[in-house]
C-alpha positions in Angstrom: 11.1 -14.3 7.9 9.8 -12.2 11.3 10.3 -8.9 9.2 8.1 -10.3 6.5 5.7 -11.6 9.1 5.3 -7.8 11.2 5.0 -6.2 7.7 2.1 -8.3 6.4 0.5 -7.7 9.6 1.2 -3.7 9.0 -0.2 -4.2 5.5 -3.5 -6.3 6.6 -4.1 -3.7 9.1 -4.1 -1.1 6.7 -6.4 -3.2 4.4 -8.8 -3.4 6.7 -8.8 0.0 7.5 -9.1 1.1 3.9 -12.0 -1.2 3.2 -14.0 -0.1 6.3 -13.3 3.6 6.4 -11.4 4.3 3.2 -8.3 5.6 5.0 -5.1 4.2 5.8 -4.3 5.0 9.4 -0.8 6.7 10.0 -0.2 4.3 12.9 0.4 1.7 10.2 2.8 3.7 8.3 4.9 4.8 11.5 4.5 0.9 11.9 5.7 -0.2 8.9 8.9 2.6 9.2 9.6 1.0 12.6 9.8 -2.5 11.4 12.3 -1.2 8.9 14.5 0.6 11.8 14.2 -2.4 13.9 15.1 -4.6 11.1 18.3 -2.3 10.5 19.3 -2.4 14.1 19.2 -6.2 14.1 21.3 -6.3 11.2 23.8 -3.9 12.5 23.6 -6.2 16.1 24.2 -9.1 14.0 28.0 -7.3 13.0 26.7 -6.0 9.5 30.0 -3.6 8.8 28.3 0.0 8.5 29.1 0.4 5.1 26.9 -2.4 3.9 24.5 -0.9 6.2 24.9 2.4 4.8 24.4 1.0 1.2 21.1 -1.2 2.2 19.7 2.2 4.0 20.3 4.3 0.7 18.9 1.5 -1.4 16.0 1.4 0.6 15.3 5.1 0.8 15.9 5.1 -3.1 13.0 2.7 -3.2 10.7 4.4 -1.0 11.3 8.0 -2.0 11.8 7.4 -5.5 8.8 5.6 -6.0 6.4 7.5 -3.6 7.5 11.0 -5.4 6.9 9.7 -8.6 3.4 8.6 -7.4 2.8 11.7 -5.7 3.5 14.0 -8.7 1.6 11.7 -11.0 -1.5 11.6 -8.7 -0.9 15.6 -8.7 -1.0 15.9 -12.3 -3.8 13.6 -12.8 -6.1 15.7 -10.1 -5.3 18.6 -11.6 -5.9 17.2 -15.4 -9.2 15.1 -14.4 -10.4 17.1 -11.4 -10.5 14.5 -9.1 -8.4 12.4 -6.8 -6.3 9.6 -8.4 -4.2 8.1 -5.7 -4.5 8.8 -2.2 -2.1 10.1 0.2 -2.3 7.4 2.4 -1.7 5.0 -0.8 1.0 7.0 -1.6 2.7 6.5 2.2 1.9 2.6 2.0 4.3 2.7 -1.0 6.5 4.4 0.8 7.1 1.8 3.3 7.1 -0.9 0.9 9.9 0.8 -1.1 11.7 0.8 2.1 11.5 -3.2 1.9 11.7 -3.9 -1.6 14.3 -1.1 -3.4 13.4 1.1 -6.4 13.0 -2.0 -8.8 11.1 -4.1 -6.6 8.7 -1.3 -5.8 8.0 -0.6 -9.4 7.2 -4.0 -9.8 4.8 -3.6 -6.5 3.0 -0.5 -8.5 2.7 -2.6 -11.6 1.4 -5.4 -10.1 -1.0 -3.5 -7.3 -2.4 -1.6 -10.5 -2.9 -5.3 -12.2 -5.0 -6.4 -9.2 -6.7 -3.1 -8.9 -8.1 -2.7 -12.1 -10.4 -5.8 -11.5 -10.9 -5.0 -8.0 -11.8 -1.5 -8.7 -14.3 -2.7 -11.4 -15.8 -5.3 -9.0 -16.1 -2.6 -6.4 -17.9 0.1 -8.6 -20.1 -2.6 -9.7 -20.9 -3.7 -6.1 -21.8 0.2 -5.2 -24.3 0.1 -8.0 -26.1 -2.8 -7.0 -26.0 -1.5 -3.1 -27.6 1.9 -4.6 -30.3 -0.2 -6.3 -30.9 -2.8 -3.4 -33.7 -2.7 -0.7 -32.3 -1.0 2.4 -32.5 -4.6 3.9 -30.2 -5.8 1.7 -27.1 -7.8 3.1 -25.0 -5.4 0.8 -25.7 -2.5 3.1 -25.5 -4.2 6.2 -21.5 -5.4 5.5 -18.8 -4.1 7.7 -17.0 -3.1 4.5 -17.5 0.6 3.1 -19.8 0.8 0.6 -18.1 2.5 -2.6 -18.1 6.3 -3.2 -17.9 7.8 -6.6 -14.5 8.7 -6.1 -12.7 5.6 -6.3 -12.0 2.3 -4.2 -9.8 1.0 -1.6 -6.6 0.5 -2.8 -4.4 -0.9 0.2 -5.7 -4.6 -0.3 -4.2 -4.4 -3.6 -0.8 -3.2 -2.4 -0.6 -5.8 0.4 -1.5 -8.6 -2.3 1.4 -7.5 -4.6 3.3 -6.5 -1.6 3.3 -10.1 -0.6 4.1 -11.6 -3.8 7.1 -9.2 -4.5 8.6 -10.2 -1.0 8.0 -14.1 -1.7 9.6 -13.8 -5.3 12.6 -11.8 -3.9 13.4 -14.4 -1.5 
C-alpha cells in the first residue's frame, strides 16, 4: 500500500512534468527505482528468504528490461522508418520503472492499456494544438500552464500513470 502510494506520487510528478515541459525528469526515474529497492529491503528485513527475494528481483528485472528493451527497439525502428520520434526516452524509462513493480506480463498489459488511453488523449492533444494555433493571442488555451502540443507528439506519461494505477489495482 505504501509502496503503491509512493509510486503513484512519482507517476504524478512525471505526468505533470510531461504535460508542462514534455519531459519525464530523471529524478522521477531514480525515485521509482529507489522505491523498488526500499520495498525489496523491507521484505528482506521482514524475513523473506533470500531465494524468494532473488526470484522476485529476477521477475522484476524481467518486466523492466524485457518491456523497455522491446519498446526501445520498436521506437528506434519507427524513427528510422517514419523519420520522426515515436516514443520518447523518458517514456521508455518510465516503463522500465513500472516493470519493476508489475513484472513482464503486468507491464505488457500496462503498455497495451497506456496505448488504449493514449490514442484518444493524443487525438485530443493534437486537436487542442490546432485550436490554440488558430485562437487569438488572448485565448485561455495559450495562457494554460500545460504546454501547447507540438507536431512531434504528445505527453504520454499521464497515460502511463493511469494504466499503471489500473494494473496495480487489478493485481492486488
